[in-house]
N, C-alpha and C positions, 0 to 999 in steps of 0.2 A: 504494500500500500504506500510505501514511502515515495514511489514515483508519482503519486497523485498529490503530494504536498509541495507547493511552490515555495513556501517559506514558513518559518515558525518563529514566534516571538514569545519569550518567557519573561515574566516580570522580574525574575531573579537576575536577568541579564540586562535589564533596562532601569532607568531611574523612575519608572512609572509602574503602577499597579492598577488593575481594573477597579473602579470604573473610569479612571482618568482617560479622557479622550486621546491623549498622546500615545498611549500604548496601541490603540486601535489604528491611529494614523500611521504609526510606525509599521504596523503590519501591512497596510495598504501601500506604503512607500516601498517596502521590501519586494512586493510583487509588481510594483509599477502600475497600480490601478487606482483610479479616483475613488475615494471613499464612498461616493454616491453610487458606485457600481458594485460595492461589496455588500455581502450579507454575513452577519455574524450569527452563529447558532450556539445557544447555551441553555443552561438550566436554572439560572438565577436571574430574577427580575432586575434587581438594581445593577449588578455587575455586568450582566450579559444582555440586557435590553437598554437600560438607561445609558450605560457606557458607550456602546457602539452608536446608538442614536445621537448622542452628544457629539460624536465625531462625524456625523453625516451619513452613517451606514444604516441599512435596514437590519432588523433583528428578528430572529425566529426563536421562540421559546419552546423548549422541550421539557414540559413540567413533570419529569419523572423522579427527580431527586427528592429525598426526604430530608430537606434542609432544616436543621434545628431552628426553632423560633428565635433563639438568642443570636443566630447568625443572619437573620433576615433583616433587611433595611427597608423602611417605608419609603415609597417613591410613587410618582404619578405616571411613570412610563408605561406605555401600552405596546406590546409586541406587534410587529407588522404582520406576524402570522404565528400560529401555534400548531405544532405537530406532535403526534404521539408516536410516530415511527420515523426514524432518520431517513428512511427511503422516500418519504414524502417531501423532503427538503428540495430535491432536484426538481420535482414537478412545480413547486412554488417558484423556485428561481427561474425556471424556463418560462413560466407564465408571466412573471414580472418582466422578463426580457423580451416578451412578445413572441416567443417561439412555441407557445402552446395556447 
């Protein structure tokens, strides 16, 4: 699967952590794509929806993790899409791109 990954960004290797928009912008810079053309997929509302949306990306929420209440952060971000199966991410991205 590594051949499918164009770049990776780890907060331990940057000065930023999620949800700081800079870490998402760094990811888009590394692959040479405008943030408006990027989609971030994650399981946490604040870090994985609010963060990428603050950087100009779309966000898809996969609400499968049992995140302890003490780790949850209140926010007003609404995901651009919600999926329950990772296989559905491709269909959504292709629809947004006008190819479906």
